[in-house]
N, C-alpha and C positions, 0 to 999 in steps of 0.2 A: 631260469635259475639265476642268470647274471643280473637280471632286473631286480630280483629279490635281494641279492647280495648288495647291489648298488643302493637300493632303498634302505636296507638295514644300515649301511655305512653312513648314508646321509642323515638318517634319523639319529644314530648314536652320536655322531660328531656335532650336529646342530643342537641336539638336546643337551649335550654336555656344556657347550658354550652358553646356551640360553639359561640353563640352570645356574651356572656360575655368575653370569651377568645379573640375573635376578637376585641371587644371594648378595652380590655386591651392592645392588640398589637397596635391598632391605637392610643390610648392615648400616648403610649411611642413613637411611630413613629412621631406623630405630636407635641410632647412635651407638652401635656396637663397635668397640675398638678394633682396629685392624692390626694392632701390634700383638699378633699371635700367629702361629703357623698356618692356621686356616685363612686368616685375613691376608697374610702375605702371599699365600698361594693364589688367592682370588685376584689380587692386584697383579701378580706376575703373569697370570694366564689371560687377563682381560685388558691390560693396558694398551695392547696393540689396536684395539677397536675403540676403547673409551677415550683415550687422549685425543685422537683426531676428531671424534664426535663432539667432545667438549668445546672445540674451537668453533663449531657450528651451532650447537644447541646449548644455550645457557641454563644454569640451574634455576629452579622456580621454587620459592618459599622453602629453601633448604633441601629440596629434592633434586637428586641427580638425574635430570631428565635425559641426558645424553646416554647414560647407561640403560635406562628403561627403553628408550627409543631404539638403541642398538639391539637390545634383546628382541624387541617387537619386529624389527626389520629382518633380523636373522631368522626368526621363527617363520615369518612370511616367506622368505627366500627358501627355507627348507620345505615348507608346505608346497610351494610352487614347483620345486624340483621333484618332490614325491608324486605330485599329481601328474606332472609331465612324464615322469618315468613310467607311470601306470597307464599312459596313453591318453590321459585326459587333457583338457585345455585349461590353463590357469585363468583366473579371473580376479577381479578386485575383492571378491569374497574372502580371499585368503587373508586379507588384512583384518577382517572382522573375526575370522576363525583364529587368527594369531593372537588377537586381544583376549579372546576367551581362553586360549591355551596359556597365556601368561598368568591369568588369574588362577587357573587350575594348577600350574606349576608353583605359583606362590603358596597356594594351600598345601601342596606336597612338601614344600620347604618347611613350612610351619609344623606340619605333622611330623616330619623328620626331627625337627628341633625339640618338639615336645617329647617324643619317644626317647631320644638320646638323653635329654635332661632327666627324665624319669628313671631311666636305667642307670645313669651315672649317680643319681641321688641314692640309689640302693647299693650299687657296687662300689663306687669310689666318689663319695661326696666332696672330697677335697681335690678333685682332678683339676689340672690347670686350665682345661677348657670348659669347666662347669660354669664359670662366670659368663662365658661367651653365650652359651645356650640359655642361661638365665636372663641375660640382657635381651635376647631375641624373643623369649616367651613371656617375660614379665608383663608387658603391656596387655597381653591377651588373657593371662591368667589372673591378674589382679582383680578385675571386676567379678570374675567367677568366684574368687576366694572370699569376696565380701558376702556372697549369697550362700555358698556351699561351705558349711563348717567342717572343721577337722573331725574325723571320727577316730577317737583315741589320738594317735599321733600320725595318722594316715591322711594325706592330702589327696582328695578325690578330684580336685580342680583340673589336673591334666586329663583325667578320664572324661570329664564333662566336656572339656575343650575338644578332645578328639572326636567325641560323638557329634558335637556341633559342626566341626570341620567336615566330617563325613556327610552330614546332612547338606552342608553348603556345596560339597562336590556333586552330590546327587542332583540338587537343584540347578547347578551350573551346567551339567550335562544335558538336562532337559531343556534349559533355556537356550543353549547353543543349538540343539537340534531344532527347536521351534524357530529360532532366528534364521537358521540355515534354510529351513523349508519355506519360509516367507520370502527370503531373498532369492 
């Protein structure tokens, strides 16, 4: 029982910080402004790990690699702790599994942004955070909007993107399983 509680707590705390670090990375990559309550929250929660990491890891082509590497290492540490708590022996494979987890979490972040944007467009299209989710999803929805026409005044591109993201998640799980079995 105590092991399960410990594993749960490690998973919750690590996942929280990994998701926030990944969201911060994606905000910078997609040029989403941080001058909003969500962006300020992300900066306040992650500065303790990002600022020291930036002293060691420089940015590359406008990408904040320090934030991405911090998320990757934190996920690897969490997986190592979970494996150790379960009685297993950690190995270097956790770094490969962590990379797959970061891609999976990034897809979850995008799915969340698409769903929130769609709901806000129906419920409160002039919400102050609408532009934030629009900035996150626009680069992914724009190519789909060129192919999928409006049906009346209904935009089906978020639905198409959600289907494509679910397909990507299924492929990613199978790829991770195949790589894990080979290694």
